[in-house]
N, C-alpha and C positions, 0 to 999 in steps of 0.2 A: 510622445509617440507608442501604439499601441505596443503592449508585451509582446514582447518572441514567445510562440505556441512551441510545443514539442509534441510528440504523438505518445498515447498511453500505451505501456505494453502492456501485455498479457502476464499479471503476475498473480493470479490467483493458485492456490496450492505450493506457492514457493515459500521460504522463509521468510519471515517479515524483513530482515535486515538482507538478504539478496536481494529480497523487491525495489528494496529502496534505494539499494546500489546500483539496480536495472534502470529505475525512472530518472537517477540523476544522468546516467548513460545517454538517454534519452535527451539530456538538455533542460532539466527540473530538476532543481538543488533540495525545493523545502515540499516536501508531502506530508501529508494527518493521515495516523492513524486512531483505531478505537479498539474497545473491545468486545466482541461480536457477540458476545454470551450475552448483554446487557448489565453484566458488574457493575463497568464503571474503573475496573482496573485499569495502571497504567502499562505501559511497556517500555518498560526499562531496560532489560536485555533485549533488543529486539530479536538476537538471534534464537530467542524462546518460543518463538510464536511464528504460527503461523497465517498466510495470509487468507480467509476464505470468502472475499469479496470485494468488490474494487468498484472504484466511481472515480470518474465517469467507465464504462465498458472500454476495452483495449481496441485500438486504432483511432479513436478521439483526442482530439487535439487536447493541450493541456498549459496551464501557465503555474506560476508558484503559485503553492498555497491549494490548490486544487484538487490534486490526487487523493482520495480518503481510501483508506486502507483500513475494513474488518480482519479482525484477527482474533484466534487463542490459542489459549499455551500449547506447547507441544505435548502430545497426549491426551489431550481430552474429544472429545468428538466434534467433527468435522466432515464435511464431504469430499475430502480428497483421496 
């Protein structure tokens, strides 16, 4: 059977932890994140990061692991 899909919420400019929680509220438990500066840092404490990009865009269907969030640490330059 095909995996159930959820709808990707708009999480850009949200705290990374809050964004992950919102995605979970929409029915997908696992999302991925990366350091949007390109430095490859791990997001150990998600509440210290801000989402600056998301794939796929808001309103798109998502499944487990298909949501990918680019984030920078709080206080770093960002478009938010």
